[in-house]
Structures are given as structure tokens and as C-alpha cells.
N, C-alpha and C positions, 0 to 999 in steps of 0.2 A: 898578792905579791907572792912570788915563788919563795920557797924556804931557803934561807941563806945561812951559811956557817957563821959562827960567832964573829971571826976575824973579818969575814967579808961584810957583814953587817956594820961592824965598827968602821970599816974603811968607807962604806957609803955614807954613814951618818957624819963622818969627819969632813965632808965636803964644805960644811959651814957656809951655805948660801945665805944671803941677806939682801934685802931691798934698800937698806941704808946706803948713803952715798960713800964712795971710797974717798972722795975729796970733800970733806965737810966745808972747807973754806970756799970752795966754788959754790956749794949750795947756799952758804950763808950770804955771799955776794949777790947771788941771784935773788935770794929772798929780799935783800935790801932794795934791789933794783925793782922788784915787783911792788914793794910798798911805796917807793918813790913814784913809780908810774901810776899807781892807783890813786894816790893822793893828788898828784897833778891832774889826773883825769877828773876826779870829783871836784876839785877846786875850780876848774874851768869848764865844767859840764855845759854851762849855759852858752858857751861859744861853739858848741858842736850842734850839727843837725839833730833834731829829735829822733829821726829814723831815716834810714836810707835802704833801698832795695839791695838784696844780695845778689852779686853778679853770678852768672851761671858757672863761670870758671871756679868760683869758691864752692858752690854747691857740688860741683864734680869732684873737687879735691876732698871735700868732706864726705864723699861716698867711697873712698878708697878702702882697700882691704886692711885687715888687722896687721900691724907691724909684727914681724917674727923676730927681729933682732933689736938691740938697743940703739939709742940715739943720744947724742949729746944733750944735756938738759937746757943749755942755752939755745940751742936750735929748736928744741920743743917749745920753749917760750916765744921765740921769734915767730914760730908758726901760729901760735895762739894770737899774737899781736897782729899778724897779717890776715888771718883767715876768720878769726872768731870775734875778737874784741871790737872791731870797727862796726859790726852788724848786730848791735844790741837791740832789744825790744824798745829801749828808750824810756822805760818807766822811771828811771832816776833823774830824767830831764825836767826842768821846771815847766815845760809846756806839754808834758805828757798828761793827757786827760782822758785816756781811753779806759773802758771798763771801770773796775774799782781796784786799782793796783797801787800799792804804796811805793815809796821812794827809797827807803833805807837811809842809813847815816854812816858817816865814817866810823863812829865808835861800834856800830853794829857789824861792820865789816871786820874790824879787829877782834871783836868778840867771837865771831865765827871762826876766825883763825885760831884763837885760843881753844875754842871748843873742839875744833878739829885736831888740835895738837894733843889734848887730853884724850880725845876719842873714847869716851865712856859710853857704855850702853846704859842709858838712864831708865832702868826698869827695876833692877833688883841689885842688892848688895850694900854694904856699909861704905859709902864714899860720898864726898861732899856734894856731887852733882844732884843726887836725889833730894838733899836738903834745900838746895837752891831751887829745884824744881817745885818742891812743896811751898817754899816761900813765895815764889812767883804766882802759883795758883792762889795763895792766900791774898796776895796784892791784887789779883784780878777780882776777887770778891770784894775787896775794899773799894776798887774803882767804881763798881756798880752798886755799892752798898748792899751787897747780897749777904745773906746770913753767914756768920763765921762757921756755923755748924754744918754747912753745905760741904759737898765734895766737889772736885773738879779734876780736870785733866788737860794737859797741853797736847795738841794734835797738829797734823800738817796744815789744816785750814778749816774754813767754814763747812765744807762738805763733810769731812770726817767728824767735825764737831756736831753737826746736825744729825747724822746717822747714829752716832754714839748716844745722844740724848733720846732720839726716837726709839732705839733699842730698849733703853730703860723704860720709856713710857709705855711701849707695847707690853713688855713683860709684867710691869707693875700693874697696869690697868686690866690685864687679862685675868689676873687672880687665878692663875693656873701655872703649873710647872712646865712652861713652854720649853725650857732648856732640855728637859728630860723627855716630855711627851710630843713636843712639836705642835705646830698649829693645827694639824689634821684633827687631833683628838680634843683640841680646845673648843671647837665648835663656834659657829657664828662668825659672819664676816665683819671684821673690824673696819672702821671708816675714820678717816682723818679729814680735817677741814682747814682750808687756807684760802687766800685770795687768788684770783687769776694772775696776779702780779708776783706771786711768791717765786723764789729762786727754784730752778729746775732740779737742784740737788735734793729738794724734799720729795719730789716725785720719784727720783732715783732711789732714795733711801727707802721709801715705802715698797718699791718693787723688790729691792734686795732683801727686805725684811720678810718677804714672802706673802705680802698682803695683796699684791697685785695692783697695777696702776689704776684699776677702776675703783679702788678703795679711797682714792683721793677725790674729795668734793671741792672743786674749785668754784669759789663764790665770786660773783661779780664785784666790780669796784665802781666807785663814784667818780665825779669829775676831778677829784683830787687823787685818784688812783688808790684810794683806801677801800678796804673790805666793807661791803654793804651788810651791816649787822642784822637787819630784819631778815634778809635772805639766808644768812648764816643760821639764825634761830629756826627758821622754817625747815632748813635742810636737816638740822640735828633732830628736831622733833619728828619729822617724816621718817628718818632712818630708825629711830626708836620704835615708831609705830609699825614699821615694815619688818621688824625683827633683826635689824642690824645691831652692831655693837660699836657705837661711837666711842672713841677713846682719847682723841686729842684734837686740840685746836692750835694751829701754828699762826701766830701773829708775826708780822714783819716789821722790824725796826730799821727802816731804810731800804726800800725796794731798789733793785739794781737799775731798773728802767728810769725811774723818776725821782728816787729818794723819799718816796711817800712813806709815812709812818701810820700803820694801822692804829685804830683806837684801842690801845692796849688795856686801858682801864675797863672798857666795856667787854673786851674779850675775857679778861680775868674774871669778871662777875659772871659771865655766861658759863665758863668752865666750873666755877664754884657751884653755880645753880644745877648744872647737869652732872656734876662729878667727873669732869674730864681733865685730863692732863693739859696744862697750859705751857706750851713751849714757844719761845721767842727766837726767831732767826734774826740775830743782830750782827751777822757776819760783817755787814757794812756800818750800821748806824748805832750799835749799842754803846760805843765809847762816846757818842755825842751826848750822852748823859752828863759828861763833864762840861758841856757848854751850857751855861746858865740859860740860854734862850731856848734850848731844847730839852732841858732836864724835866720840866713838868710833863711833857708828852711822853717821856720815857720812864717816869717814876715807877710804873707797874712792873718794870723789869725786876725790882726788888722782891716781888711776890710771885714771879713766875716759877713753875715747877722746874724749868730748865732754861738756860740761855746759852746760845752759841755765838761766838764772835771771833773776829780775826784780829790779831796784834800786828800782822804784817801789812795791815791797811792803815788804821788811824793810830797806831803807836809807832808807825814809821820804821819798824825794824826790818831787816832783810828777810826775804822769803826763807823758810816757810814756818809759820807758827800761828795756830789758832787755839781756842780754848772752849771747852764746854763746862758749864757749872750746873750741878744737880742739887736741888734743895734737899732731897731725901737721900742722904748718903748711903743708907742701908740698901735702898732700892738700886742705887748705882752699883754697889758692890755685888749685889745678888745677880745682876745682869751678866757679870763677866768673870767673877772670881773662880779660879781653878788652880790647884796646886799639885802638879806631877812630882814624882819622886826626885827628878833632877832639879827641882826648884824649891826644895825644902828650905825653910828659914830657920835660923839659929838665933839664940839670944846673944851670942858673941861671935867674933871673927867676921870674915868677909861676908858671910851669909846672914849677918845680923842687921841691926838697924831698922829702918823704916819698912813698912809693908810694901810688897812689890806693886809697882804701879800697873803691872799687867792685870791685877785684880779689878781695875776700873776701866779697862779698854781692851781692844783686840790685840794691839801691837806688843810683841815682846822685844823687838829691836826698835830702840828709840834713841835718836841723837840728843845732844845736849842743847835742846832748843831754848831752854830757859836762860842761858847765860846772857844772850844779847839783850833780853828784856831787863834782866837783873842790872847789867852794866849801864844800859840806856837810862833806866829810871834813876839810877844812882848819879849819873852824869847831869841830868836836866831837872829831875824832880817832877812830880805829877802836875804841879801847877803850870809848868811850862807846856806840857802836852795839852792840858785843858785849853790854854791860850792858842795853841797851834790849831786845835780842832775848831775852836771858835773862829780863828782867822780863816780857815778854809771855808767855813759856812758863810762868813760875811763876804768873802771873795766871790762866791757863787751868787749871793744877792747883788753884789756890784755888777757882775757880768749880766745878770738878769736886767739890771737897770740899763747897762750899755745897749743891750739888745732892744729893750723897750724904747730907747731914744732914736733908734734907726728905722725910717720908714720901710727900708728894703729888708728888714729882719722881723721875725715873728717868734714869740715864745709859744711853744707847743704844749707846755704843762707848767703848773705852778712850780716855782722854784722851792725845793724842799731840801734840807740838809745842804749838801755841797754839789748837787746835780742840776745842770741847766740843759734843757732840750729846746733847740731852736732851729730855725731854717731861714734861708734866703727866699724872698717872695717877690713876685711881679704880677700885676693884674692881667697881663696878656697871656700868662701861662696857665694851663689846666694842671690838675693834680699830678697826672702822670708825667708831664713835663717838669713840674716842680720837683718831684722825686728824682728824676734823672739829673737835673741840674744840682741838687744838693748832694747827691751821691758823688757827682764830679768834683764839687767843691771840697768834700771831705777827702777824697782820694789825692787831689792836688795839695791840700795842706799837709798830708802825710808824705807824699813823694817828694815834695820840695823841702822837706825837713823843717817846716815852719812850726807845726803843731801836730799833735796826735789826739784829736777827740775820736770817739767811736760813733757808732750809729745805732738807731733803733727805729722801729715803726710804732707810731702812736696813732691809732685809729686810721691805719693805712697811709699815714703821712710819714715821709722819710725825715727823720730828725738827725741833726748833728748834735751829738750827746756829749756834754762836758762834765766829767766827774773830777772834783778836786780833792784828792786825798794826798796832797803833795806838799812836803815841807819846804820845797824850793820855790814855789810859785809866788810871783809878785804881781801887783796890780798892773805893771807894764806889760806883763805876758798876756793878761786878759785883753788889754787894749790892742795889742798887736794881733791877737786872734780875731777880734771883731773887724779890724782894719783889713786883714788878709782875707777874711770871708767876703767882705764887700768887694774888694778888688778882684778876687777870682770870680765871684758871682757876676759882677758886671762885665768882666771880660768875656766870660762864657755866654752871657746873655746877648752880648753884641755879635758873637759868632752865630748864635741861634737865629737872630733877627736877619742876618745876611742870607 
């Protein structure tokens, strides 16, 4: 900036620009209108199509250049209602079954509004948000019966939760100051073990950690899509014999493809035998530990060195929030802690209070993710969430039963947790034709706004994949899905035969 005389600088500063509204009453009225519109939308979401294609005119409008001048706030909101709001992903709808994506709740919406109003950076400083964050992490330990002495951190989701845990695992198992010396001087190729069904974020994490994709040993799965334990043991022992440095086994609590749960107790015993870090990717299924039917299969979570899971899936809060828990709090801190001069902590004042959360993760800028969890658990209590998770799992079992009752439908994998993989079948069609037919059924279900399952390939067979982590789904929605699948399948089959 050019040097200005004192009076000139005072004049410049005196312009007093602000982004607050000049008309607070107008903003207040618009806010009330937004809340009313949102609540009307949520209350009647089941009357809307699950999804609808975005017209090209809308895409063109949404590619326009940056505005240079102001626009009336009511006009801005009308444009949102015209060009954005009608074309949602649909994951708040009761018949959204694609991928593993939660629905959110009205209280979660309001909590995010309050969090945005406060707008704190929840990393450092003496303010209530950090205490809420700490309390929610402690609640996460209690949900999984994880040790109270463990540490944890809220993150954007499972991918960040997994890479955070694996960073700690790498540093701790290497027994070398990798933060100072790097991997080059540590020596020895580190290797990690997981099933072929493990989420791709584990592969990405290993690559980002500088170990290379070849360091991931992907172990075969059995007919239930669970890791084959004897093959895992053989791979570990071979790597030790060949001079590699095995450091971690990743067990999956609910695979994305089929909902399979690895034999976690056996994996825990193997890690203890070979002195490996035991990490569980429970992004989808860890909270199924609250379901009595699945609690025994997930009990080993309590003894894992680290667990990653999402709260925007089976705690139904709005995006985005995940969590990683680390049993060894000292190892967790050692992996990330750093205190530059501009982040000095005091015993009093704004820089007092709790230790910076930045010492337990990479992010220094963090929104108030914890509030929607805090308010939601206060609203409903943990027992209600446990019942909701159990309901989703029972709904999947019911859907599996509906599929099994239809001669024209076939289950392609055992029903596990809340995932059902099925397809339409006909004896006159070969596998290629069946794949094409089921792809068409899926797309028509989506384009007609009936339901939104996703797809996967299981041993080369195209599956209509239904994942229920949806607090709005009812039995009637599953019955409608089966009816529509049969209807579209038979209509398309008739066209093929002609």
C-alpha cells in the first residue's frame, strides 16, 4: 500500500464498510421464511420424488460468471429455490438407499444454524465450543465402550478419520522419529493388511503416508465377503521372512459393498501375536455395536488400537462429522503436536483453557461439528439411536425376505447389517443380458423418482444395492421398492423378448 498522510488514512478507514444488512428486519423476515420453507420441506419429504435429473438450463445458469454487484437478498433466495433446492441428491428422502449416506434431522439442521451463527474455530482458545467438542468425543468412547483414557478427534468423515489413525499407527510402530527423519532414513518397507473389500480410503491413506500402494496387502474374502484369516497369517509371516516391516491390520466393521463384518476377535489376536497395530474401519458399521443383534460381532472394537467411524451415517446428523478414537493417547499426540509462537497457550485469558485440538490432528481450522451431535443426543438419548440402528438392520433383513419370496428376484450376498444386494433374474437371459437389464432397472428407479439404490458388481454380477441408514424409511418403502423392481423388470423383459 502506498504511504498515506495521517488524515488521508483516517479518511480511508472511515468508510466503515460491513457485510451486515442495512435492513435487519428484512433479513429477519427472510430467515423466518427460510425456516418455514425448510420445515415444510422436511415434514413432507416423502411426497417428493427421491431424485430428478438437473435440466441443462439449470446447469447453464449455475455456470455463470461471478457477480460483481449486489443483489436483493430475497431475489438471491428465490434463485436458490428455483435452481438449487429442487435438485438435491435426495439422501434425506425415506427411499434413498444409495451408498452409505445418512439423512439428517430437523434438530441437526437447527444446530448447524446455531453453530454457523457462533462461527467459532474449534481448535484453540477458552470458549465453550471446545468443551462441547471434548464432551462429544467422550460420548463417542462411551458409545463403543472404548477406554476413557483414550484420545479422539472429530473430523470431516471416515476418510480423514482413517488416515489420522493410520498416521498414528505408522509413527508408533516404526519406533523412529519419522516426523524429523522421514521414511527414507527409517529403513524397511512397511506393510499393511486388509481385505479385498476394504474401503478405498485405506489405499489412499497408505499412499498419502508415503508408503506406496504396493504396501497394502489385500487379502481374499470368503463367501460372506469376510477376510480369509489363514491367508492373512501367511501374508504376515511371509513379509517378516522377506525382510518387510508389517505394522498394521485393518479390520472392517461393515464393508460398503455388502455390510460384511470381518472376524474382529481373530484379527485382534493376530495383531497381539505379531505386535501389529489393530485398526478398525467402522465408518459404516461401528455404531451397530449399539444393536444387541450385532454387539457380539463388534465387541473387539473395545480392544482395537484405533477405530474410525462416521456420525453422519448412523447417528443421522447432517454432514459432515466423523470420529477417530486412539487407545494410546500419547502416541496420538506425538503424531501431530506442534506449537508455533503464534499458538502459545496461556493459563488465563482467551488463549487459556483446554489443549489445542490441533495437537491431535492436521486441521487448524475446524468448524463447530460437535454441536449437532450434542443437541441430537440431548434431544433423543442414546437408547433411541440404538433402536433406530436396530430398526434399519431389521428392515434390511425384511427386504432380504421380500426378495427371497419372489421367483424373479435373487439375493447376491448374505444380508449383513443394513445392506441388501439383489437383482432381477430370468432363465432365458445370460449374465451379460442380466447385467444390462438390472442396470436399466436401477436407472429407471432413480430417474422416475421412485427410489435411489446404488449398484455394485459382485463376482461380475450387477447388483442393485440397498443400504438403509435412513431414519425415515418405513416397511412400506421397501415393499414399494420390490414392487417397482418387478414392474420395471418385467416391462423391460417384455421389450427384450419382442
